NUPA-858930 format. One line per 5 residues: number of its first residue (from 0); their letters; for each residue z, y, x of C-alpha. Coordinates in Angstrom, 1 decimal. Each point is the difference from the previous one (the first is absolute). Last residue first. Layout:
<rs>
NUM) a) Z/Y/X | ... .
</rs>
This chain:
<rs>
428) siikg) 85.7/96.1/56.0 | -1.7/2.9/1.2 | -1.5/0.4/3.2 | -1.2/3.6/0.5 | -3.6/1.3/0.1 .
423) vkefg) -3.4/-0.8/1.9 | -0.6/3.4/1.1 | -3.1/-0.1/2.2 | 0.3/2.3/2.9 | -1.8/2.7/2.0 .
418) ksadi) 1.2/3.0/-1.4 | 2.8/0.7/2.9 | -2.2/-1.7/2.0 | -0.6/3.1/1.9 | -1.3/-0.9/3.7 .
413) ilvdn) 0.6/2.1/3.2 | -1.6/-1.4/3.2 | 1.5/2.2/3.0 | -2.4/0.5/2.7 | 1.3/0.0/3.7 .
408) ntrkk) -2.6/-2.8/1.5 | 0.4/-3.3/1.5 | 3.5/-0.6/-0.8 | 3.3/-1.6/2.0 | 3.3/0.7/-1.4 .
403) klvli) -1.0/-1.2/-3.3 | 1.2/1.6/-3.5 | -0.9/-0.8/-3.8 | 2.1/2.2/-2.6 | 0.0/-1.3/-3.3 .
398) itpig) 1.1/2.6/-2.6 | 2.4/0.4/-3.0 | 0.3/2.1/-2.8 | 3.7/-0.2/-1.2 | 0.4/-1.5/-3.7 .
393) tgffi) 2.7/-2.0/1.3 | 1.6/-3.1/-1.5 | -2.8/-2.5/0.2 | -2.8/1.0/2.8 | -3.3/0.9/-1.4 .
388) naplg) 1.2/2.7/-1.9 | -2.9/2.0/1.3 | -2.8/-1.2/1.6 | -0.4/-0.1/3.8 | -1.5/2.5/2.5 .
383) iitdi) -1.1/-1.6/3.0 | 0.3/1.8/3.5 | -1.9/-1.6/2.8 | 0.3/-0.1/3.8 | 2.8/2.3/1.0 .
378) rnkei) 1.2/-0.6/4.0 | -2.1/2.9/1.5 | 2.5/1.0/2.2 | -0.5/3.7/-1.4 | 0.0/-1.4/-3.4 .
373) lnkri) 3.4/-2.3/0.2 | 1.2/3.5/1.8 | -0.8/2.2/-2.6 | 1.1/-2.7/-3.0 | 3.4/0.1/2.2 .
368) tgedg) 0.5/3.9/0.3 | -0.7/0.1/-3.8 | 2.7/-2.2/-0.7 | 2.3/1.9/1.8 | -0.8/2.9/-2.1 .
363) grflv) -2.5/-0.3/-2.5 | -0.8/-2.6/-3.0 | -3.7/-0.4/-0.5 | -1.2/-3.4/0.8 | 3.5/-1.8/0.1 .
358) ghplv) 0.1/1.3/-3.7 | -2.2/-2.8/-1.3 | 2.9/-2.2/0.3 | -0.3/-3.0/2.6 | -2.0/-3.5/0.4 .
353) itmig) -0.5/-1.2/3.3 | -2.8/-1.5/1.8 | -0.1/-0.8/4.0 | -2.6/-0.7/2.2 | -0.2/-1.7/3.5 .
348) deelh) -1.8/0.6/3.4 | 2.9/1.9/1.6 | 2.2/-2.5/-1.1 | 2.5/1.3/-3.2 | 3.5/0.2/0.4 .
343) yldhl) 0.2/3.8/0.4 | -2.2/0.9/-3.1 | 2.3/-2.3/-2.5 | 3.1/2.3/1.3 | -2.2/2.8/0.0 .
338) lfald) -0.8/-0.7/-3.8 | 3.3/-0.6/-0.8 | 1.3/3.1/1.3 | -2.7/1.7/-2.1 | 1.3/-0.9/-3.4 .
333) akgkp) 3.7/1.1/1.0 | 0.3/2.6/-2.3 | 3.5/1.9/-0.3 | 0.8/-0.5/3.6 | -3.5/1.8/1.0 .
328) avgyd) -2.2/-2.3/2.3 | 0.4/0.4/3.5 | -2.9/0.9/2.4 | -3.1/-1.4/1.3 | 0.5/-1.0/3.9 .
323) kyrpd) 3.9/-0.5/-0.6 | -0.3/-2.1/-2.9 | -0.2/-3.8/0.5 | 1.4/0.7/3.7 | 3.3/1.3/-1.7 .
318) fekdt) 1.3/3.3/1.8 | -1.0/2.3/-3.0 | 2.1/-2.8/-1.9 | 3.3/1.5/1.2 | 1.3/0.2/-3.5 .
313) idwkq) -2.5/0.0/-2.4 | 2.0/-2.1/-2.6 | -2.4/-1.4/-3.1 | -0.8/1.1/-3.6 | -2.8/-1.8/-1.6 .
308) syppn) -3.0/1.9/-1.1 | -1.6/-3.5/-1.2 | 1.3/-3.2/0.8 | -2.4/-1.7/2.8 | -3.6/-1.6/-1.2 .
303) svvad) -0.8/-1.7/3.5 | -2.5/-1.7/1.8 | 0.0/-0.1/4.0 | -3.0/-1.8/1.8 | -0.8/-1.3/3.5 .
298) vsvlr) 3.6/0.0/0.9 | 2.1/1.7/2.8 | 3.3/-1.3/0.7 | 2.3/2.0/2.0 | 2.9/-2.0/1.6 .
293) ytkdr) 3.8/0.2/-0.9 | 1.7/-3.0/1.7 | 2.7/2.0/1.9 | 0.7/2.7/-2.1 | -0.3/-1.6/-3.2 .
288) dgeef) 2.6/-2.6/0.7 | 1.6/-1.0/-3.3 | -3.1/-0.9/-1.6 | -2.8/-0.8/2.2 | -2.4/2.8/0.5 .
283) fpwde) -3.5/0.9/-1.0 | -1.6/1.1/-2.1 | 1.7/2.2/-1.0 | 0.9/3.7/0.1 | 3.8/0.5/-1.2 .
278) eltdg) 0.4/2.7/-2.5 | -3.4/0.5/-1.6 | -0.5/-3.6/-0.2 | 3.7/-0.8/-1.8 | 0.4/-3.7/0.4 .
273) nrvfi) -0.4/-3.8/-1.4 | -2.1/-1.1/2.6 | -3.1/-2.3/-0.1 | -2.3/-2.0/2.6 | -2.2/-3.0/-1.5 .
268) nspki) -2.5/-1.8/2.2 | 2.6/-2.6/0.8 | 1.0/-0.1/-3.8 | -3.7/-1.2/-0.8 | -1.7/1.5/-2.8 .
263) grmvl) -0.8/-1.9/-2.7 | 0.1/2.6/-2.7 | 3.4/-1.1/-1.2 | 1.8/1.0/3.2 | -1.6/3.4/0.3 .
258) nmrtl) 1.4/0.7/-3.9 | 3.3/-1.4/0.8 | 0.2/2.3/3.0 | -1.0/2.9/-1.7 | 2.0/-0.7/-2.9 .
253) nytne) 3.4/-0.3/2.2 | -0.8/3.8/1.5 | -0.2/1.0/-3.9 | 3.4/-1.6/-0.7 | 1.5/1.4/3.5 .
248) kweqa) -1.1/3.7/-0.5 | -1.5/1.5/3.3 | -3.3/-2.1/0.5 | -1.8/-0.9/3.5 | -3.0/-2.2/0.4 .
243) yyeik) -2.0/-1.4/2.7 | -2.7/-2.4/-0.8 | -1.6/-2.3/3.0 | -4.0/-0.9/-1.0 | -1.3/-2.9/1.9 .
238) gngdl) 2.0/-2.7/-1.6 | -3.2/-1.8/-1.7 | -3.3/-0.5/1.5 | -3.3/2.2/0.8 | 0.6/3.7/-1.3 .
233) ykais) -2.0/2.3/-2.4 | 1.0/-1.7/-3.1 | 3.7/0.3/1.4 | -0.4/3.9/-0.3 | 0.1/0.5/-3.8 .
228) hgini) 2.5/-2.7/-0.4 | 2.4/1.9/2.6 | -1.1/3.4/-1.8 | 1.4/-1.3/-3.2 | 3.2/-1.8/1.1 .
223) llsgs) 1.1/3.0/2.3 | -0.2/2.1/-3.1 | 1.4/-2.2/-2.4 | 3.3/-0.2/1.9 | 2.1/0.8/-2.7 .
218) gstpd) 1.4/3.2/1.8 | -1.5/0.3/3.4 | 1.1/3.3/1.2 | -0.8/-0.6/3.9 | -3.2/-2.2/-0.8 .
213) yikie) -1.5/-1.3/3.0 | -3.1/-2.1/0.9 | -0.6/-1.8/3.3 | -3.7/-1.7/0.3 | -1.6/-2.7/2.0 .
208) krdkl) -3.7/-0.6/0.4 | -1.2/3.4/-0.5 | -3.6/0.8/-1.3 | 1.1/0.7/-3.9 | 2.7/2.7/1.2 .
203) heavi) -1.6/3.2/-1.4 | -1.4/-1.7/-3.5 | 3.5/-1.8/-0.3 | 1.5/3.3/0.1 | -2.0/1.5/-2.8 .
198) esmlv) -0.1/-2.9/-1.8 | 3.9/-0.4/0.0 | 0.4/3.7/-1.5 | -2.3/-0.5/-2.5 | 1.8/-3.4/-1.0 .
193) svehp) 3.3/1.7/-0.1 | -1.0/2.9/-2.2 | -1.4/-2.8/-2.4 | 3.2/-2.1/0.0 | 2.3/2.9/-0.7 .
188) tyfeg) 2.5/0.6/2.9 | 3.6/-1.2/-0.9 | 2.9/1.5/1.4 | 0.0/3.6/0.5 | -2.2/-0.2/-3.6 .
183) akkga) 3.1/-1.2/-1.2 | 1.9/3.3/0.0 | 0.9/0.1/-3.8 | 1.0/-3.8/0.8 | 3.7/0.4/-1.4 .
178) naafm) -0.8/2.4/-2.7 | -3.5/-1.5/-1.1 | 1.6/-3.6/-0.2 | -1.8/-1.5/-3.0 | -3.5/-0.3/0.3 .
173) silye) -0.8/1.8/2.8 | 2.4/-1.5/2.4 | -0.5/-3.7/-1.3 | -3.9/0.5/0.6 | 0.7/1.3/3.6 .
168) yifgl) 1.9/-2.9/1.4 | -2.0/-2.6/-1.9 | -3.2/1.5/1.4 | 1.4/0.0/3.6 | 1.0/-3.6/-0.5 .
163) vdydq) -3.2/-1.2/-1.4 | -2.1/2.1/2.5 | -3.2/-0.6/-1.3 | -3.5/-2.4/0.3 | 2.2/-2.8/-1.1 .
158) kgdmp) -0.3/-3.0/2.4 | 3.1/0.4/1.7 | 2.0/-3.2/-1.6 | 2.4/2.4/-1.6 | -0.8/-0.2/-3.5 .
153) irril) 2.3/0.6/-2.6 | 1.3/-2.8/-2.4 | 3.0/-1.5/2.0 | 1.2/3.5/-0.1 | 0.7/0.2/-3.7 .
148) kllgr) 2.0/-3.2/-0.1 | 2.0/0.9/2.9 | 0.8/3.4/-1.5 | 1.3/-1.6/-3.1 | 2.1/-2.3/1.8 .
143) isktq) 1.5/2.8/2.3 | 1.0/1.4/-3.5 | 2.0/-3.1/-1.2 | 1.4/-0.4/3.4 | 1.6/3.5/0.0 .
138) tqatd) 1.5/-0.6/-3.6 | 1.6/-3.0/0.9 | 1.2/1.6/3.6 | 1.9/2.4/-2.0 | -0.5/4.1/-0.4 .
133) glksl) -3.7/-0.4/0.1 | -3.0/0.5/2.0 | 1.4/2.9/2.1 | 1.8/-2.5/2.3 | -3.3/-1.6/1.0 .
128) gtqlt) -0.5/3.6/1.9 | 1.2/-1.1/3.3 | -1.8/-3.0/0.7 | -3.4/1.6/-1.4 | 0.4/3.4/2.0 .
123) nfinq) 1.2/-1.9/3.3 | -3.1/-2.7/-0.6 | -1.8/1.1/3.3 | 3.0/0.4/1.7 | -1.6/-2.0/3.2 .
118) yvnky) -3.5/-1.0/-1.0 | -2.7/2.1/2.4 | 2.3/1.5/2.7 | 1.9/-3.6/0.2 | -3.6/-1.9/0.7 .
113) vddin) 0.9/-0.9/3.7 | 3.6/-1.1/-0.9 | -1.3/-2.4/-2.6 | 1.4/0.5/-3.7 | 2.5/-2.7/-1.1 .
108) refas) 3.3/2.2/-0.1 | -1.6/2.2/-2.6 | -1.7/-2.9/-2.0 | 3.4/-1.5/-0.3 | 1.5/3.3/-1.5 .
103) ladrv) -3.1/0.5/-2.2 | 0.4/-3.4/-1.4 | 3.8/-0.3/-0.4 | -0.4/3.6/-2.2 | -2.7/-1.6/-1.7 .
98) nsvnf) 1.4/-3.2/-1.2 | 3.2/1.8/-0.9 | -1.7/1.5/-2.6 | -0.3/-3.3/-1.9 | -2.7/-2.6/-0.7 .
93) dnkme) 1.4/-3.2/-1.8 | -1.8/1.1/-2.9 | -3.5/-0.3/1.5 | 0.6/-1.6/3.4 | -3.8/-0.6/0.5 .
88) lwtsf) -0.7/3.8/-0.2 | 2.9/0.6/3.0 | -1.9/-2.9/2.1 | -3.0/1.9/-0.5 | 1.3/3.0/1.8 .
83) lneys) 1.5/-1.9/2.8 | 3.7/-0.4/0.9 | 0.4/-3.6/-0.8 | -3.0/-0.7/2.1 | 1.3/1.8/3.2 .
78) ifygl) -1.7/3.3/1.0 | -0.9/0.8/3.8 | -1.3/3.2/1.3 | -2.3/1.3/2.5 | -2.9/-1.8/-1.2 .
73) tnkvh) -1.2/-2.5/2.8 | 3.1/0.5/2.2 | 2.4/-0.2/-2.8 | -2.0/-2.9/-1.5 | 0.4/-1.7/3.6 .
68) evykv) 3.7/1.0/0.5 | 0.7/-2.0/-3.4 | -1.9/-2.8/0.9 | 2.3/-0.6/3.1 | 3.0/1.1/-1.9 .
63) dkenm) -0.3/-2.6/-3.2 | 3.6/0.7/-1.1 | -1.4/3.7/-1.4 | -1.7/-2.1/-3.1 | -3.1/-1.6/-0.9 .
58) kkiee) 0.9/-3.2/-2.2 | -2.1/1.2/-3.1 | -2.8/0.4/2.4 | -0.1/-3.3/1.1 | -0.5/-0.7/-3.7 .
53) dtfge) -2.6/2.2/-0.5 | -2.1/-1.9/2.8 | 0.0/2.0/3.6 | -3.4/-0.4/1.5 | -0.1/3.5/2.3 .
48) kkmln) -1.9/1.7/-2.6 | 2.5/-1.0/-2.6 | 3.0/1.1/2.3 | -2.2/3.5/0.5 | -0.8/0.5/-3.8 .
43) veses) 3.9/-0.6/-0.7 | 0.7/2.9/2.3 | -2.3/2.2/-1.1 | 0.8/-0.5/-3.7 | 3.8/0.8/1.1 .
38) lykyf) -1.2/3.2/1.5 | -2.0/1.3/-3.1 | 2.7/-1.0/-2.4 | 2.2/2.1/2.1 | -2.2/3.1/0.0 .
33) ifgli) -0.3/-0.2/-3.8 | 3.5/-0.2/-0.4 | 0.6/3.2/2.1 | -3.0/2.0/-1.7 | 1.3/-0.8/-3.4 .
28) fdkyd) 3.7/0.7/0.9 | -1.0/3.4/1.6 | -1.8/1.0/-3.0 | 2.7/-0.7/-2.4 | 2.3/2.0/2.2 .
23) nadik) -2.3/3.1/-1.0 | 0.0/-0.8/-3.5 | 3.6/-0.1/-0.2 | 1.6/-3.5/-1.3 | 1.3/-1.5/-3.1 .
18) srmqn) -1.8/2.0/-2.8 | -3.2/-0.1/1.8 | 0.0/-3.8/0.3 | -2.3/-1.2/-2.8 | -2.2/3.3/0.2 .
13) asewi) -0.4/-0.7/3.7 | -1.3/-3.8/-0.8 | -2.9/1.3/-2.3 | -0.7/2.6/2.2 | -0.3/-2.1/3.0 .
8) tsalq) -2.7/-2.3/-2.0 | -1.6/2.9/-1.3 | -0.8/1.4/3.5 | -1.0/-2.8/1.3 | -2.5/-0.8/-2.7 .
3) qknm) -1.3/3.7/0.3 | -0.2/-0.3/3.9 | -1.9/-3.2/0.0 | 1.6/-3.7/0.2 .
</rs>
């Protein structure tokens, strides 16, 4: 299914349900159920691979403690047959919203302790939002049935040449949730920009055997996914990339986790956190014990598309090791604070790419001081001017900045790509 077909399929369903639920909530329902379907199918595939017949799979439940532990150790979770997505479809008229509530509760208690960081509370937005589908269990059930019929048609086998979850997220916002998503560009980096950043990073890292990559404002996770894909072609074998991600908004943080898992990345290679990047320097520390467990994690590549010109608390930030050698960004514009956070976590021979508003190149005051220090320390490698209106919800001119800590020269490559693009139009259903 290509993007046009997927867009038409989603829009058809959205039109049927838009009188019942808000567009922003609709997005969360679709993405949550897509992920649950993926997890269900992954477990069934594991069982079949291990020789289970369809009849044996139907008997699988939490009472088989030994096999449940095996599945949890392998996948990070366990889902009983009665709670599988395919079972919901088979139930037809016997299906009820209570089946979803029970299944999501069961999922939460059957997460392996090692993988709680990846799966815990990942369906919170979906679970708490079910009541929005109607005033009664009957109306909620009817709405969910419609969603399940839609989702069974959406591809999620990882063979598409685009980010399915990210595309759905951006498409729904751009079509009928402009008010709720007026800053969608903060959460989703257009595929073309993401690929450009990915190839720049991959070229720099192509001779390494193992790689750590980090996105401190991960949004949908599309940047990490594309960069991982670009780098993987140079690596020998799977599991050689560690993914670090932090995201402030809970539903978007959940989207990051879903997206990484659905791309076949091992849960043991995923390190994610729901938190404020500027207020709490992460990675890495254990929740609830920051002072004793904090350690600086330096990575091979940092990539980010942070929220533009965000306000932030600059109290005592001049003592923060992330900023003390360069300066503190103004409280009304945190753009360069994000950049310095990224740079702080970069290995000496690493590379970082960040999307920022064009104004960071020219604004004076504290930003001018930071710019001066970055240039004098020879950190800025390349500046790429992007076309206008490339991010949904904002017409602000944007750039990609490429930085390195260790450079062989002190030149700065400046590329004006603002006119170097082909406009292919907007998807219309």
